[in-house]
Every structure is written in structure tokens, then in C-alpha cells.
N, C-alpha and C positions, 0 to 999 in steps of 0.2 A: 458470927458477926459479919456484916457487909459494910465495907468502906467504899463509898462512891467517890470516884476520883474527879479532880478538877482539871486534869490534863497538864498541870504545871508541877506535878510531883507532890501536891498536897491532897488531902482527902477530907471528906465530910465526917462528922461524928458518926460512929458506927450505928447501923440499924441492927438491933439484936433480934434474931428470929429464933424462937424456941423450937427445939426438936422434940420436946416432950419429956415427961418425967422418966428418969432412969434409962434414957435411950443410949447413953454413952456413944455419941457420934465419933467415929474413928477416921473417916476418910471422906473426901469431897471431890466431885468432878462436875464438869459443866458441858453444855452443848445445847443446840436448838432442837429439842425433841419433837416439837409440834409445828415446825416450819412457819413460825410467825415472825421470824427475824429478831427474836428476843432470846437472850441467854437464859437457859434453865439450869437448875442445879439438882444433882442427886447426891444424897448423903448416906453412908453406910452406918446404920445404927446398931452397934454390936450388942447393946444391952437388951434390945427388944426384938432382935432377929428380923429386921426389915430394912428396906431402902426407903428413905423419904424423898419424894420427887416434888421439887418446888418450881412451879412454872413462872417464868419471869414476864413482867410487863409493868405498866404504870398502874398498879393497884392502888386505889385512892384511900386517903384517910379523910375524915370529915370533922368539922367543928360540930358542936352540939349546943346551940343556943335556943332560947324559947321566946315566943311572943305571947304575952298574956292576953287572953280574950276578955274584953271588958264586960261587965255585967255580973249579976249574982248567979251562981250555980250554973254556969255555962257547961253544956255537954256537947262538944264538937264531935260530929259523926262522919263528915265527909269533906273533901277538899278538892278543888280543881284550880287550874291556872289558865290565864289568857291575858292578852293585852287589851285592857278595857278602856284605856284613855288615849290610845294611839301614840304613845311616846316610845314605842319599841322596847319597853321593859316589861318583864313578866309581872303580872298582878295575881293576887290570890282571891278566891272566894271560898268561904267556909260555912258549912251547915251547922246550926246549933239546935239540937233536938229539944233541949230544955226550954229555950227562949223562943222556939218556933220561928226561926229567922235564918237569914244568911247574912254574913258580914263580908264586905268587899274591902280588901287591903290593896292599895295601889303601891307598886314597887318603885323604888328609887334607882334600881339597876345595880345596887351594890350589896344586895342581900338584906336590906332593911325596907320597912314598909310604913305607910301612913297609918294613923288611927282608922279603924274600919268605919264604913257606913253600913248601917243595917237595914234590911228589908224583910218584912213579914212574909212567912211562907204558910203552908198548911201545917197541920199537926205532925210532929216527928219527921222532919226532913231527913232522908236517909241516903240519897244519892244525888249527884249533881253532874251536869255535863255542859260544856261550852261550845257554841257554834253560831254561825250567822243564819238565823232562822228566817229573816225577811229580805235577804239579798241586798242589804245596804252596805256590806263589807265592814260591819260593826258587830262585835261579838255580843251575843245574847246568851241567856242561861235557861236551862230547864232543870227543875228539881222534882224528885219523886218524894211525895209526902206519905210515908207509910201509915201514919196514924189517922189520916184523913181520907185515904183512898182517892188521891188526886195527884196530878202533876201540875206544877206551876211554871208558867212562862214569864220570863223577865226580859223585856226588850231593852237593849242598850242604846244610850245616846252617843257613845263614842267619846265621852269626856270623863268616864269613870263612874257615871251614875246610870240608874236603870228606872224604867217605868215600874209601877206597882205590878204585882203578880196578876196573871190571868190564869185561873185554874181550869183544868179539864178532868172530868171524872174517869177513874180507872175501874169503876164498878164497886158495888157494895161488897164489903168485907174482902177486898182484893189485896190490900197491904202491898203496894208497889215498893220494891226494895232496890231496884237497880234500873238505871236509865242510860240510854246512849242515843246518838244522832247519826244518821246517814241518809243518803238518797236511795231508798229501797226500791222505788218504782221507776227509776231512770227518767224523771221529768225535770231534772236539774233543780228541784226544790228539796230541801232537807226534811226528812221525816223523823219521828221519834219512836223509839222502841223501848218498851218497859217490861220488866219481869215482875209479875204479880204473884207474890209468894203464896197468899192464902187461897186465891182462886185458881191456882195451878194453871196459869195462862201466860202467854206473851201478848202484850198489847201493842198494836201499831196505830200511830196517829199520823195520817198522811198529811203532809204540809202543802199549803197553797202557795208558798213562796212569799207571803206578805206578813208572816208571823202568826198566822192563824192556822188551825188544823181541823180536819174532819173528826167526827167522833171516833172513838177507839174501835178498831177491828181486832177481834180476839182470835188467837191461835191457841187452841186448848192443848194442855199437857195431860198425861195420865194422872189420875187421882193419887195424891201423896207425893207428887214430884217435889214440891216446895222449892221453886226456882229462886235462887238468891243472887244470881249475877248473869247479865246478858251482854253479849258483844256481837258486833257485825263485821264480817270480813268475807272475802271470796275464798271459800274453803275447797272448791272443786275446780278452780282455774278455768271458769267459763265466762269470766268478766261480768258476772252477776253476783250481787251481794247476797250472802246467806246469814242466818242467825244461829248462834250457839248459846246455850244456856247451861248453867251449873245447877243441876237438880239434886239438892242436898238430901231430900227425903228418899229418893230411889237410888242414890249413889251412882249417878251417871251424868254424862254430858249429852244434852239433847241438841240435835242439829236439824234446822229447817232449811233445806236448799231452796233458794229463790228462783222464781221464773222471770224476774225482772220487771214485773208489773204490779208488785205489791202482794202477790199470792205466793204460796209455798207448796212444795211437795210434802208428803207425809213425813212425820218425825222419824229420825233414826237416832239411836243412842250408842254411846261408848261407855262401857263400864269403868268406873274408877275404883272398884273393889268393895267387898263387903264392909259395911259400916265405915266407909272412908270419909263421908261427909264433905263432898266438894262444895266449897264456899265462894270461890272466885276463879275466874278464868281470864286468860289473855291469849293472844296469838302472835306469831312471828315465824320467820324462817330460821329455825334454830340450828339446822345442819347444813345450811348454804346449798341446798339443792333446788332452790327457787320455788319450792312448794310450801304452803302455809301449814304450820304445825300448831297444836293446841297445848297450852300449859295450864295446869289446874292446881289450886291450893286445896289440899284435903285436910280439913281441920281435925277430924277424928283419928285418922291413921297417921297424922303428923308427918305428911309427906308432900312433896311436890311431884305431880305427875306430868309426864311429857308424852303426847301422842304425835308421832312423826307422820306427816301427811304424805300420801302417794301422788297428790296432784289431781286426783280424779274423784275426790270426795270420800275415799277410804283412808283409814289410818292404821298404823301398826299398833299392836297392843301397848298399853301404858308402860312406860319406864318410870320407876319411882326413885326419888332421892329423899332420904330422911332429913327432917328438919330438927330432930332432937326430941328426946322424951319429954322435955318441959315446954315444948312449943304449943302455941294455940293460935293458928294462923287466921288472919283476917282478910288479906287480899294478896294478889299477885300481879306484878307488872313485868313487862318485857321491854328492855331498852339497852342500847350499847352504853353502859355507864362509864366505861374507862377508855373509850375511843380506840379500840383495837379492831374494829369492824366486825366483831362477833357479838351477837346479842347475849345479854345477861338476864338472869331472873332475879327480881327484887321482891322480897316478901315483907309484909307487915305482920309482925308476930306479937300478939298480946302477952304471951308467956303465961303458962299455967300457974306460976308462982310469983307473978307480979313483975318479973324481969323482962320488960318489953324490949323489942329491938327491931331494927330493919336488917333483914338477912339477905345476903347476896350469893347466888351461885354464878361466878364469873365464867362465861363461855369462852372456849378456846378453839372453836371450829368443829365441824362434823357432828354437832349435837352433843359434845362432851363438855363437862363443867368441872371447875375446881370444887373442893370441899366448901361447905357452908361457911361464909365469912359473916360474922355478926358485928353490927354497929349498935351499941346499946343506947336505948332512949331514956333510961333511968328507972329506978324502982317505982312501981305503981304508976307509971306514966300512962299505961293503957293506950298504946298507939292503935288507931282505928282505921286510918285511911292515909294514902300517900299520893303526892304528885311530884313528878321529876322534871325539872327544867333547869336552865342555866340562869339562876336568879341574880348573879353578881357579874355577869358579862365577862367571864374569864375563859370562855370556851370549854368549861368543865361542867358537867351536869351536877346539879345539887338536888337534895331531897327535902321536901316539906311534908311533915306529918301532923295530923291532929292528935293530941293527947287528951282523950276523953275524960280522964280522971284528974287532970291537972289544969283544965280550963285554958289550954294553951296550944300554940302551934310550935312544933319542933323544927327548927331550921338547921339542916345539915349541909353546910357549904363545903364543897370539895376543896381540899387543901393539898398539903404535901403528900407525895405518893410514897408507898413502900414498894420495894422492887419485886417482891415475890408474893404469890398467893399462898393461902393455907395449903400445906402439903397433903398429897395423898400417899398412903403407905403401901408398899409392895412387899409381901412376905418373902423371906428367904429360906424358911424352913425352921423347924424346931431345933433349938440349940445350935443354930448355924453360926452365930456370932460373926457377922460380916465385918471385916476389918479394912477392906480397901475396895475401891470402885474405879473403873476406867471406862471411857466412852469411845466408841468408834463404829464404823459401818461393817459389822461382822458378816452380814449376808448380802452385802452389795446391792441393796434395794434403795439406796439414797435416804434411808430413814435411820437415824442414830439409834444404836443399841448400847447396852452397857454390860460389862463383865464385873464379877465380884469375887473376892477371896473369902471363902467361908472357913474361918479358923476352927470353929467348933465341930464341923462335920468333915473336915479335911477334903474340901472340894473347891473347884471354881464353878461359878454359875454364870450362865449367859441368858440375858433377857433381850429378846428381839423387839424393837420398836415398830409401831405401825404408822409413824409419821403424824399422828394426831394426839400424841401424849399418852397413848396406851402401850402396853407391853405384853408379850407372850408369857406363858408360864416358864418358870426357870428350867433350863437344861443344865445338868451338872456333870462334871468330870472329876474323877478322883485324883487327888494329889498324893495319895499313899497314907497308910496308917500312921497316926500320930505325927503327921507332917506339919500341921498348924500353918496353913498358908496365911501370910501376913500382909503382902503387898502385891499388886497386880498392875500390868501395863499392856498396851496393845500396840502393834506396829507391823509393817511389812518387812519381815526378816529375810525371806528367801526370794524376793524379787518376782513374785508371781501375781501381784496386784491383789492378793487375798490377805485379809488381816489375820495376823497370828497373835498369840497370847503368851506372855511370860509372867510367871508367878514366883515369888520368893517364899520358901518354906522355912519357918523359924526353927522348928525342932529337928528337922532332918538336915539342916545346914546345906541347902542346895537351892538352885533355881530350876524350874521346868519350863520348856518351850513347847507350846501346843501349836501345831500347824493348822491353819484355817483353810477351808475349802471354798469359801465364798458363798456358802448356802446356810450359814449359821451353825455348822458343826465343826469340831476340831478333833485332832488326835494328838497324843503325846509324841513328840519328835525327839527331844534330847533332854538330858539332865546334866547340869553342871554343878560340881561341888563348890561351895564357897569357903571350905576349910573346916576342919574339925572344931566343934564348939564355937563356931564363928557367930551364929545366931543372926542371919540376915534380917534386916528390919525394914528396908525400903528399896525400891527399884525405880529407875527412870531411864528413858531411852532418847537418844538423839544421834545424828551422824557427827561424831566428834572429830573425825580425821578427814572429812571432806572427800570420801571415796564413794559417796552415794549409797552406802550401806549403813543401816542402823547399828549403833553400838549400845551396850548396856552398862549402866552404872548401878552398883549395889553398895548399900551401907551395911557393914557388919557390926552389930551392936556390941558383942562380947570381945571381938578382936580389935575394936576401936580403929577401924580403917574403912577406906573406900576401895572397892574393886572395880576395874574397868575391863570389860570384855569387848573385843573388837570384832565386828561382824564381817561376813563375806557374802557373795552372791548366792551361795548354797544354803544360807540360813545357819551356817556353823559359826562358832565364836572361838577366839583364842584369847587367853589372858595376857594382857599387855603389861599391866602394872598394878600395884596396890599402893595406897597412900595412907600413911599413918595420921591419925587425928590427935594423938597424944593420949597419955594415961587416963583411963576412966572417962573418956569422952562420951561414950555411949551414944553414937549417932542413931537418930531415929528417922530422919527424913532427908532426902536429897532432891534438889531441883536443878535444872540445867537452863542457862540463859547466857546471852552475851552481855555481861555486866559492864565491861569497859569499852564497848563499842569498837572492838578491833576485828570484828567479823569472825572471831573464834569463840566457841562455846566455853563457858566457865561453869564451875560447880558450886552450889550453895548447900551447906549441910547444917541441919539443926542438931546440935550436940546436947542431948538430954542430961548426960552425966556431969558436964561442966558448965551447964547453963549458958 
């Protein structure tokens, strides 16, 4: 449970964060593991032999409202957003494949919209894009009509209405499926790029700057390519726009590097894997190296693929992230959804069993992501397309999706946040049963590491952090046969600036101090008895007597007492005193803080036996 404080001694209702079935979480620690200035949490899950790492930030929750599309048997297939009436509020435009039309919904700026105005398109509108096609600073529309082998141009009036369509042919049996707008030939006029699925080609319509276009120029793809999605970006850092296309039939990303005059170099391809079925692509700098990367939704392999760019037109091999065995991806978008300056990956997932959703991989820098977070769209909603904007003017991005099976638009307005992302799990070893976790700089590289007490394997484990939320493999040190280490803490015990480790062993009635060397390794230094049959249960450290050396406090479960060991500059300890907690107290945990504001540390003990 997470209780968010109000700074006046009161707290919000708890946010309950599941650690998973039969995890048996035993210990928790916190720190900023990925240098984003947000507190993260690690939890020792003794039941499943792992550590759960929860990265903190403003991870959003969303409302889930719907806007019914008027008309009989509507089948919405694509959606886009723009300000169509110059009121500085986001408006929506939705394609309807069944009614062969687009509907324009003018936004009120609070997440609600007017009744739509409809405009006829060609047969089966499949993709839509918004831009100023005639240089009048008013948004216009271009629609790809898959069933009619055309694109349609709608010139805007700036008051929310549009002229009737002007069609342009994409060629016989071409089946245009994706359209985008950019200035391909550097003449300051917007051009149109379209992916023609059945003719295996990329079409370029060069703009005159007045809303009209030359006839299509074709860039041919290999037979069987089946291009489904096209984007435009500068992929090789030469300030010239290039074209990338998702070739579903040949399982690759095709790239045409531009010359800046409307012509292109020969096609190069990036493999997305056998039978992967790339269906949608997007671009962004996912690892903050200032080079453009490519992100792809692979429908058949049920993965998101990431191609990290080298800035020269070459890319590293694909890194894949699973979207789950029941996923059926429709599109991918890239945007900073939660305002943490790291780009996130947003997926539209039809769901192979009718459980549609918008899925998000939240980025946390260096090209790393949280586990898949799912925002459900409802049973048999069949989400098909998405647009992401701030529809209610609260400085938080919202999501609008078209639900092709429910004749509606799904409005997901970003609302209250949850403090942590879905955890990723770090194995601690078979039968390890981790019982306690502590955080510190074990190898002095300014990246937080964590140590654990593995009660099942009689070891302590060290995981070295890389500063980006990743950790090394576990380094283990024995605590002795049948010792059952139960609690762990870290601190500078011998005044050498290197972090040391102390662990309490439940079955051997002792604590062990491991001396650190500042490079991530430790060796056993000293063992102190806690008394015969004492069963130490918890350990905590602070400088209790103000001599600038750390002291150790231990709870003994069986002997119902607290032990205090006073530290010295050599890392040695002497027993100062023991404090009885009363018959059958059964102390389980101890914390140290200045409770009464007298600048002296006090002890707080949780007594399991006497509640």
C-alpha cells in the first residue's frame, strides 16, 4: 500500500499495488535507481524468489468514456486531430469505412465534442492526416481510400467546415492504406506520401502550395512487400526527409533515403523477424542520443520492435518487447504520455479474444521501458486507431480511439495518477526466498545498488545498478549453513568511505558484517552473537551516540528484546545494552528516527506477539 502524504500529518487513501499471486512480499526499500529524481521501490518477494522493481513517476490513469457515432452500421477505421475552427481547442476527424465518409467533431476544450459534420470520401477510407496543404494557415485533410484507389483532399475554411473532396488516383488495384504529409522536396510546400498495399509501392504527390498536387510519382517496392504504414522523418541526420514503410508481407521495414528534391536512393530494409507481420511504425529518439529510432508493431509475433539509430542511416538489430499472447496489434505511436521527458510507446491492441486495449510501454531513459501497462477499452470494442492530444486543456495528454465494433469513439482523459509503473522482476535464484532488501552505493559509481538477504540459500546477494533502472546479475556471499539470513542493512562502518553490509541470521543467532571495497565486492569481517536461541529478526543502523560512527540495533524475536551495538572507527562494535520488550512481545521490525524532536534518535519496534 502507498499512502501519499499531504505534508500536514494526514494521508490520502492508500493506493494498493499488487505484487502478484503468492509473492509473499517481506521487505521494501526505496531509492532513485534511474536518476529521474523520482523515488523507486524494490520489494523482496520471498514466495516467488525475486525482487520486484517499481519505478516511480506520474503514471496516469484514464477515464473511459464513449462518443456514439451517428448513423446506421458505422465502422470507424481511423482518427486524427487538429484545430479546425481556430478556437485553440483540439477537434477530431474520424473515417467511417461503412458510410464512406469522414465526420468532423469540434471540441469544446473540456473533453467533449459537438455532433459531427459528415463529408463523403471514396470507398473504404483507411487513413487520414491533417496539415495546411494550401499555405493559408488553416488545417486541411487528406484521406486514403483503400477501396477506391484514391486519396481525397479536403480544404478547410477555418470555421470547422471543409470543401467537398478532390480525389487523386493512386493507380489501379493499388489499395492505399496509409497516408502522411511532409515537404519532401524542400520547396516549402507540403507533399503527400501514401503506402499502396496491393501495388507494392510508395506514392508521392508533390504539392504546388495551393492545395493541388501533381500526379502520383511511384517508388516501387519488391513484389509481396504489402506496405501497410508509411512515415516521414530524417533518419540519417542529413536534414533531408526520408521515407520508412512497414512491409508486412516481407517482414521488414523499408527505408528510402531522400535527396531533398523528391527523389530517393535505392531501398534498404531492416528485418523485423520471420513471420513478424509489421503493421505500423513510428519514430522518435527513444534513448536520448539525439538520433532518430524506429518503433514497429509486429502483429504476428505479438511484439513491439525497437531499432536504435546510429545517426548515419544505419540501425542496431531489433530489440523486441512482448505485448502478450492474446494481443493483436493495430498501430503504434510515440509520445511523452506522462510528462517525464522520456518518450513512451503507445499501442492500439484489438486483442485476439475481443479484449481490446491501449497498451503503453513507459520510457525511463536510455531506450529502456517499463513492463506493458494495459488500459482496457472494453469487450469487443475492437479499437482500430488512436490519436493523442490534450483534449481537456489540463496539460495532460489524453487518448482518443475509434472502436470499429461499437460505432463509437473512446475518449480516455488522463486523470489521477498512480505513483508507480508495473514492476519488472529480478530473479534471486531457485529457493532463495529473499526476506530483506537494502539500498546503497556499493561500488561507488553514483548509481544505486541493492543488497538482499536470501533466507532459503543462506546467502546475501548484491545487484549493481547501471543508473538507468537496470541491474547486474546477482553476486552472492555465504552466511553459513542453516543460517537463514532474515534482515540486511548497509552503511559505512569502518570510516573508509566504502559501503559495508550487515546481516542478521535467524537460525544461527548472530549478525555478520561484510567489509566493502568500493568495487561491488565484500568479504566477511566479523560475526557477533545475539545470544543463544535469541532469533534475531530485524536490524537497523544509525549514529545513536553522536560520535560519527554508525551503531547497530537488533530485535531478538525469541528473547523479546532489543540489542544495541556501539560502533567505532575500526568497524568494531561493543554491546552497550539490551532492552526488554516484555513477555511474548515477539519483535519483528525496528526503525530509528527522532520522534520527539529533541535531536536524539529514538527506536520504534513492531511487536508481533503482543500486537
